[in-house]
C-alpha positions in Angstrom: -10.2 8.6 10.7 -6.5 8.9 10.1 -4.6 11.7 8.3 -2.4 10.8 5.4 1.2 9.9 6.2 4.2 8.0 4.9 6.2 6.0 7.4 9.7 7.4 8.1 8.9 10.6 6.1 10.4 13.6 7.9 7.6 16.0 6.9 4.5 16.4 4.7 6.6 17.5 1.6 8.8 14.4 1.8 5.7 12.2 2.3 4.2 13.6 -0.9 7.4 13.1 -2.8 7.7 9.5 -1.7 4.1 8.7 -2.5 4.3 10.2 -6.0 7.6 8.5 -6.8 6.3 5.2 -5.6 3.0 5.7 -7.6 5.0 6.3 -10.8 7.4 3.4 -10.0 4.6 0.9 -9.8 2.5 2.4 -12.6 -0.6 3.2 -10.4 -3.0 5.7 -11.8 -2.9 9.2 -10.6 -5.7 10.8 -8.5 -7.1 7.7 -6.9 -8.1 7.5 -3.2 -5.3 7.4 -0.7 -5.7 4.0 0.9 -4.8 3.5 4.6 -5.6 -0.2 5.1 -6.7 -3.2 3.1 -8.2 -6.6 3.8 -8.3 -9.2 1.1 -8.2 -13.0 0.5 -5.4 -14.9 -1.3 -4.9 -18.7 -1.6 -7.5 -19.3 1.0 -6.1 -16.9 3.6 -7.6 -13.7 5.0 -5.0 -10.9 4.9 -4.9 -7.4 6.3 -2.3 -4.6 6.2 -2.1 -0.9 7.0 0.3 1.8 6.0 2.9 1.9 8.7 2.2 -1.7 9.6 3.6 -5.0 8.3 2.4 -7.4 5.6 1.4 -10.9 6.7 4.4 -13.3 7.0 3.2 -15.1 3.9 4.6 -12.3 1.7 8.2 -12.6 3.2 8.8 -8.9 3.7 9.8 -9.2 7.3 9.8 -6.1 9.4 9.5 -3.7 6.4 6.6 -1.2 6.9 3.9 -0.9 4.3 4.7 2.5 2.7 1.7 3.0 0.4 -1.3 1.1 -1.0 -2.6 2.0 -4.5 -5.9 1.2 -6.2 -4.7 0.0 -9.7 -8.1 -0.9 -11.2 -8.7 -4.6 -10.8 -5.9 -4.9 -8.3 -4.4 -3.2 -5.2 -0.7 -2.6 -5.1 0.9 -2.8 -1.7 4.3 -1.3 -1.5 7.2 -1.8 1.0 10.7 -0.6 0.7 11.8 -3.7 -1.3 8.4 -4.3 -3.0 7.7 -1.3 -5.1 9.3 1.7 -3.4 13.1 1.3 -4.0 13.3 -2.1 -5.7 11.1 -5.0 -6.9 7.4 -5.0 -7.8 4.6 -4.4 -5.4 2.6 -7.1 -3.7 -0.7 -7.4 -5.7 -4.0 -8.0 -4.0 -7.0 -9.0 -6.0 -10.4 -7.4 -5.7 -13.5 -9.4 -5.0 -16.6 -9.2 -2.8 -14.4 -10.0 0.3 -11.9 -7.2 -0.4 -12.2 -4.0 1.8 -10.2 -0.8 1.6 -10.2 2.1 4.0 -9.0 5.5 3.1 -7.1 8.3 4.8 -9.0 11.4 5.8 -9.8 13.6 2.8 
């Protein structure tokens, strides 16, 4: 398992602040599981991302790291610096029988 972290955060306090600010920015519910990695299907493609890694090239975010992934009910919100953290909306991944999410250590 992996302990919770936010890429580029200098300490645990800053990681919490960035996580909560991003959650509020994208309108994700509070108190959900902290998601570390996600696999999903979109337009016939299998996709996978992890916090600290990159989104598939299809999403056009380049070298930006995934900062946070939120469970938003019927969707997952995947956030990078320009998709949900500082600007723009998150990448949205649908939930179906092929979607898998892995959480950080409790």
